C-alpha positions as CSV (number, residue, x, y, z in Angstrom):
1,M,71.2,23.5,-83.8
2,P,74.1,21.9,-85.8
3,K,74.1,18.2,-86.4
4,T,77.3,17.6,-84.5
5,A,76.1,19.4,-81.4
6,T,72.9,17.4,-81.6
7,S,74.8,14.1,-81.8
8,V,76.9,15.0,-78.8
9,A,73.9,15.9,-76.8
10,E,72.2,12.7,-77.8
11,L,75.3,10.7,-76.8
12,R,75.4,12.4,-73.5
13,H,71.7,11.7,-73.0
14,L,72.4,8.0,-73.9
15,W,75.4,7.8,-71.6
16,R,73.4,9.3,-68.7
17,D,70.5,6.9,-69.1
18,N,72.7,3.8,-69.7
19,R,75.8,4.6,-67.5
20,G,75.3,1.6,-65.2
21,P,74.9,-1.1,-67.9
22,I,77.8,0.3,-70.0
23,L,80.2,0.4,-67.0
24,W,79.1,-3.1,-65.9
25,A,79.8,-4.5,-69.4
26,V,83.2,-2.8,-69.7
27,G,84.2,-4.0,-66.2
28,L,83.1,-7.6,-67.0
29,H,85.2,-7.7,-70.2
30,L,88.3,-6.3,-68.4
31,L,87.9,-8.9,-65.7
32,L,87.7,-11.7,-68.3
33,I,90.8,-10.4,-70.1
34,L,92.8,-10.2,-66.8
35,L,91.7,-13.8,-65.8
36,L,92.7,-15.1,-69.3
37,V,96.2,-13.4,-69.0
38,F,96.7,-14.6,-65.5
39,S,95.8,-18.2,-66.4
40,I,98.1,-18.3,-69.4
41,H,101.0,-16.7,-67.5
42,F,100.9,-18.9,-64.5
43,G,99.6,-22.1,-66.2
44,G,103.0,-23.7,-66.2
45,I,103.7,-23.3,-62.5
46,V,102.9,-26.4,-60.4
47,Q,101.7,-25.7,-56.9
48,G,102.7,-28.1,-54.1
49,G,99.9,-29.8,-52.1
50,S,98.3,-33.0,-51.0
51,E,97.1,-33.9,-54.5
52,Q,99.1,-34.3,-57.7
53,P,97.4,-32.5,-60.6
54,E,97.4,-34.0,-64.0
55,V,100.3,-32.7,-66.0
56,V,99.6,-31.7,-69.6
57,E,102.6,-31.3,-71.8
58,A,102.4,-28.6,-74.4
59,V,103.6,-29.6,-77.9
60,M,104.6,-27.0,-80.5
61,V,102.5,-27.3,-83.6
62,T,104.5,-27.3,-86.9
63,G,103.5,-27.0,-90.5
64,A,103.9,-30.8,-91.1
65,G,101.2,-31.7,-88.7
66,S,100.6,-32.3,-85.0
67,P,102.0,-35.2,-83.1
68,P,99.5,-37.4,-81.3
69,P,98.8,-36.1,-77.8
70,R,100.5,-37.9,-74.9
71,E,98.4,-39.6,-72.3
72,S,98.5,-37.9,-68.9
73,A,99.8,-39.9,-66.0
74,P,97.1,-41.2,-63.7
75,L,96.9,-39.8,-60.2
76,T,98.3,-42.1,-57.5
77,D,99.0,-42.0,-53.9
78,E,102.8,-41.9,-54.6
79,P,104.6,-38.7,-53.9
80,P,104.9,-36.4,-57.0
81,P,108.1,-36.5,-58.9
82,E,110.4,-33.7,-58.8
83,P,109.6,-31.0,-61.4
84,E,111.9,-31.1,-64.3
85,P,113.7,-27.9,-65.1
86,E,112.2,-25.9,-67.9
87,T,113.9,-26.2,-71.3
88,P,114.3,-23.4,-73.8
89,Q,111.6,-25.0,-75.9
90,Q,109.1,-24.7,-73.0
91,D,110.1,-21.1,-72.4
92,A,109.4,-20.4,-76.0
93,E,106.1,-22.1,-75.9
94,A,105.1,-20.1,-72.7
95,E,106.2,-16.9,-74.4
96,A,104.2,-17.8,-77.5
97,K,101.1,-18.6,-75.4
98,Q,101.5,-15.3,-73.5
99,Q,101.8,-13.4,-76.8
100,E,98.8,-15.2,-78.2
101,A,96.8,-14.3,-75.0
102,E,97.9,-10.7,-75.2
103,A,96.9,-10.7,-78.9
104,R,93.5,-12.2,-78.1
105,A,93.0,-9.6,-75.2
106,E,93.9,-6.8,-77.6
107,E,91.5,-8.2,-80.2
108,E,88.8,-8.4,-77.6
109,A,89.5,-4.9,-76.4
110,K,89.3,-3.7,-80.0
111,A,86.1,-5.7,-80.4
112,Q,84.7,-4.1,-77.2
113,A,85.7,-0.7,-78.3
114,E,84.1,-1.4,-81.7
115,A,81.0,-2.6,-80.0
116,E,80.9,0.5,-77.9
117,R,81.4,2.7,-81.0
118,Q,78.7,0.8,-82.8
119,A,76.4,1.2,-79.7
120,Q,77.2,5.0,-79.7
121,E,76.6,5.1,-83.4
122,E,73.3,3.3,-83.0
123,A,72.3,5.6,-80.1
124,R,73.3,8.6,-82.3
125,R,71.3,7.2,-85.2
126,K,68.3,6.5,-83.0
127,A,68.5,10.0,-81.5
128,E,68.8,11.5,-85.1
129,A,65.8,9.4,-86.1
130,E,63.8,10.5,-83.1
131,A,64.8,14.2,-83.8
132,E,63.7,13.7,-87.4
133,A,60.5,12.1,-86.3
134,E,59.9,15.0,-83.9
135,R,60.7,17.5,-86.7
136,R,58.3,15.7,-89.0
137,A,55.7,15.6,-86.3
138,E,56.2,19.3,-85.6
139,A,55.9,20.0,-89.3
140,K,52.7,17.9,-89.5
141,R,51.3,19.7,-86.4
142,K,52.1,23.1,-87.9
143,A,50.5,22.1,-91.2
144,E,47.4,20.8,-89.4
145,E,47.4,24.0,-87.3
146,E,47.6,26.1,-90.4
147,A,44.8,24.0,-92.0
148,R,42.7,24.4,-88.9
149,R,43.4,28.1,-88.8
150,K,42.4,28.5,-92.4
151,A,39.3,26.4,-91.8
152,E,38.4,28.5,-88.8
153,A,39.0,31.7,-90.8
154,E,36.8,30.4,-93.6
155,A,34.1,29.3,-91.2
156,E,34.3,32.8,-89.5
157,R,34.0,34.5,-92.9
158,K,31.0,32.4,-93.8
159,A,29.5,33.0,-90.4
160,E,30.0,36.8,-90.8
161,A,28.4,36.6,-94.2
162,E,25.5,34.6,-92.9
163,A,25.1,37.0,-90.0
164,K,25.1,40.0,-92.4
165,R,22.5,38.3,-94.5
166,K,20.4,37.5,-91.5
167,A,20.8,41.1,-90.2
168,E,19.6,42.5,-93.6
169,E,16.7,40.1,-93.6
170,E,15.9,41.0,-90.0
171,A,16.1,44.8,-90.8
172,E,13.7,44.2,-93.7
173,R,11.4,42.1,-91.6
174,Q,11.4,44.8,-88.8
175,A,10.7,47.5,-91.4
176,E,7.7,45.6,-92.6
177,A,6.6,44.8,-89.1
178,E,6.9,48.5,-88.2
179,A,4.8,49.6,-91.1
180,R,2.2,46.9,-90.3
181,R,2.3,48.0,-86.6
182,K,1.7,51.6,-87.5
183,A,-1.2,50.6,-89.7
184,E,-2.7,48.4,-87.0
185,A,-2.1,51.2,-84.4
186,E,-4.0,53.7,-86.5
187,A,-6.8,51.3,-87.0
188,E,-6.8,50.5,-83.3
189,R,-6.8,54.3,-82.5
190,K,-9.8,54.9,-84.6
191,A,-11.6,51.9,-83.2
192,E,-10.7,53.1,-79.6
193,A,-12.0,56.6,-80.4
194,E,-15.3,55.1,-81.6
195,A,-15.5,52.8,-78.7
196,R,-14.7,55.6,-76.3
197,R,-17.5,57.7,-77.8
198,K,-19.9,54.9,-77.5
199,A,-18.7,54.2,-74.0
200,E,-19.1,57.8,-73.0
201,E,-22.7,57.9,-74.4
202,E,-23.4,54.6,-72.6
203,A,-21.9,55.9,-69.4
204,R,-24.0,59.0,-69.5
205,R,-27.1,57.0,-70.0
206,K,-26.1,54.6,-67.2
207,A,-25.2,57.6,-64.9
208,E,-28.7,59.0,-65.4
209,A,-30.3,55.7,-64.7
210,E,-28.0,55.1,-61.8
211,A,-28.8,58.5,-60.3
212,K,-32.5,57.7,-60.6
213,R,-32.0,54.3,-59.1
214,K,-29.9,55.7,-56.2
215,A,-32.5,58.3,-55.4
216,E,-35.1,55.6,-55.2
217,E,-32.7,53.4,-53.3
218,E,-31.9,56.2,-50.9
219,A,-35.5,56.8,-50.1
220,R,-36.1,53.1,-49.6
221,R,-33.0,52.8,-47.5
222,K,-34.0,55.7,-45.2
223,A,-37.4,54.2,-44.7
224,E,-35.8,50.8,-43.9
225,A,-33.2,52.5,-41.7
226,E,-35.8,54.2,-39.7
227,A,-37.7,51.0,-39.3
228,E,-34.5,49.1,-38.4
229,A,-33.5,51.8,-35.9
230,K,-36.9,51.5,-34.2
231,R,-36.6,47.7,-34.2
232,K,-33.0,47.8,-32.8
233,A,-34.0,50.3,-30.1
234,E,-36.8,48.0,-29.0
235,A,-34.5,45.0,-29.1
236,E,-31.8,46.8,-27.2
237,A,-34.2,47.9,-24.5
238,R,-35.4,44.3,-24.2
239,R,-31.8,43.0,-24.2
240,R,-30.8,45.4,-21.4
241,R,-33.7,44.3,-19.3
242,E,-32.8,40.6,-19.8
243,A,-29.1,41.3,-19.2
244,E,-29.9,43.1,-15.9
245,A,-32.1,40.2,-14.8
246,A,-29.4,37.7,-15.8
247,A,-26.7,39.8,-14.0
248,R,-28.7,39.8,-10.9
249,R,-29.2,36.0,-11.1
250,Q,-25.4,35.5,-11.8
251,S,-24.5,37.8,-8.9
252,V,-26.5,35.7,-6.5
253,Q,-25.0,32.5,-7.9
254,D,-21.5,33.8,-7.7
255,A,-21.9,34.8,-4.1
256,L,-23.2,31.4,-3.3
257,A,-20.3,29.7,-5.2
258,E,-17.7,32.0,-3.5
259,E,-19.1,31.2,-0.1
260,S,-19.0,27.4,-0.9
261,S,-15.5,27.7,-2.4
262,A,-14.2,29.6,0.7
263,R,-15.5,26.9,2.9
264,Q,-13.8,24.3,0.7
265,R,-10.5,26.2,0.6
266,A,-10.6,26.6,4.4
267,A,-11.2,22.9,4.8
268,N,-8.4,22.0,2.2
269,Q,-6.0,24.5,3.7
270,A,-6.5,22.9,7.1
271,A,-5.9,19.5,5.6
272,V,-2.8,20.7,3.8
273,D,-1.5,22.3,7.0
274,E,-2.1,19.1,8.9
275,Y,-0.3,17.1,6.1
276,A,2.6,19.5,6.1
277,S,2.8,19.2,9.9
278,L,2.8,15.4,9.6
279,I,5.8,15.6,7.2
280,K,7.6,18.1,9.4
281,N,7.2,15.8,12.5
282,H,8.3,12.8,10.4
283,V,11.5,14.5,9.3
284,E,12.2,15.9,12.8
285,S,11.8,12.4,14.3
286,N,14.6,11.2,12.1
287,W,17.0,13.9,13.2
288,R,19.9,13.1,15.4
289,R,21.0,16.1,17.4
290,P,24.8,16.7,17.2
291,A,26.7,17.0,20.4
292,G,26.6,20.4,22.0
293,V,23.8,21.7,19.8
294,E,20.8,23.4,21.4
295,D,17.6,24.5,19.8
296,I,17.8,25.2,16.1
297,S,15.4,26.7,13.5
298,C,15.7,26.8,9.7
299,R,13.5,26.7,6.6
300,V,13.4,23.5,4.6
301,R,12.0,22.8,1.1
302,V,11.2,19.2,0.2
303,E,10.0,18.0,-3.3
304,Q,8.1,14.7,-3.4
305,L,6.5,12.3,-5.9
306,P,2.8,11.2,-5.6
307,G,4.0,8.0,-3.9
308,G,5.9,9.9,-1.2
309,Q,9.4,9.4,-2.6
310,I,11.7,12.4,-2.1
311,A,12.7,13.9,-5.4
312,G,14.8,16.7,-3.9
313,Y,15.4,18.9,-0.9
314,E,17.0,22.1,0.0
315,L,17.9,24.2,3.1
316,L,16.5,27.7,2.5
317,G,19.0,29.0,5.1
318,S,21.7,27.7,7.4
319,C,20.6,25.9,10.6
320,G,23.5,27.3,12.5
321,S,26.7,25.5,11.2
322,D,27.8,23.1,8.6
323,A,27.6,20.1,10.9
324,V,24.0,21.0,11.9
325,D,23.1,21.5,8.2
326,L,24.5,18.1,7.3
327,S,22.5,16.5,10.2
328,V,19.3,18.1,8.9
329,E,20.0,16.9,5.3
330,Q,20.7,13.4,6.7
331,A,17.3,13.5,8.6
332,I,15.5,14.4,5.3
333,A,17.2,11.7,3.3
334,K,16.4,9.2,6.1
335,S,12.7,10.2,6.0
336,D,12.2,8.8,2.4
337,P,9.5,7.9,1.7
338,L,7.3,10.6,3.3
339,P,3.9,9.9,4.7
340,R,1.2,9.6,2.0
341,P,-1.5,12.3,1.9
342,P,-5.0,11.5,3.0
343,S,-6.4,12.5,-0.4
344,R,-5.2,13.6,-3.8
345,E,-6.5,17.1,-3.2
346,V,-4.3,17.5,-0.2
347,F,-1.1,16.3,-2.0
348,Q,1.5,19.0,-2.5
349,R,4.6,18.4,-4.6
350,E,6.6,21.0,-2.8
351,I,6.4,21.3,1.0
352,I,8.1,24.2,2.9
353,F,8.2,24.1,6.7
354,N,10.2,25.3,9.6
355,F,12.6,22.7,11.0
356,E,12.3,23.2,14.8
357,P,12.8,19.9,16.6
358,D,12.1,19.8,20.4
């Protein structure tokens, strides 16, 4: 990019980043210039009011020197004197002051413009310096990148050479190892052949000995088997006789036990039926017959705890109507706790009975 275009872009970048401060500075200087011009142009006009300001008389300065300043009249409570009409000399002095103020304002405007130009020049110089620094940094980076690339290429070349050397060494080592392996394999083959021959001879000898031993063992086993079979037959006959006798004894004992158990079950069932009837009567005694209801009958299931507390209940069928069902459920709830059983053997957690109050 050309240098002029770069400077313009940098100035635009500087203006965009510092627009607020620059506008504020320019506006402040313009305001100061306007205040200065306004004060000079209207400095000679005396405003009426309750207080008399101090009057300062302007004296024209000549080349011979300056006359001593006049003392201003002190402020008093007396009414201010009438303003004297302006003389041509005073008009000239006011005009000179106005021209002097305008000259100062023009100088300040020039100074402000020069300051802005210098600021722009400084910004352009900084931008060029930054661009030069970036260019140098980019050149340095490229040089470092080139040096790194060359170093990597050199390292890769050395690595390839080292790999080639190692590959050649490995090929040579493998060739030696292959030759050694073949020699060892041949020696091992011969040794295995000799060992196999000896093993076959030894196996044949052992087979003959084993066959002889098995024949003797088979004869001995048959003799022992015949003796064991005879012993087992005698033992089995004795076991059957003892088992038959034990079975007869057990049959007698089972019959006696079944008879005793039947008597006990009959007694327990009678006690259970009596206990269930006791609970049934207890619940029916707490029932309050609804008006207009005749005889009813329905199945009721009640769950209880060992202490007689009711753990739950259920109607296994309707007792005739919702009102009657509700009265039966109220009678069950009112029966808590239920009568305690006469013994632990009689206790039943679940009692089912027909609800049939008189």
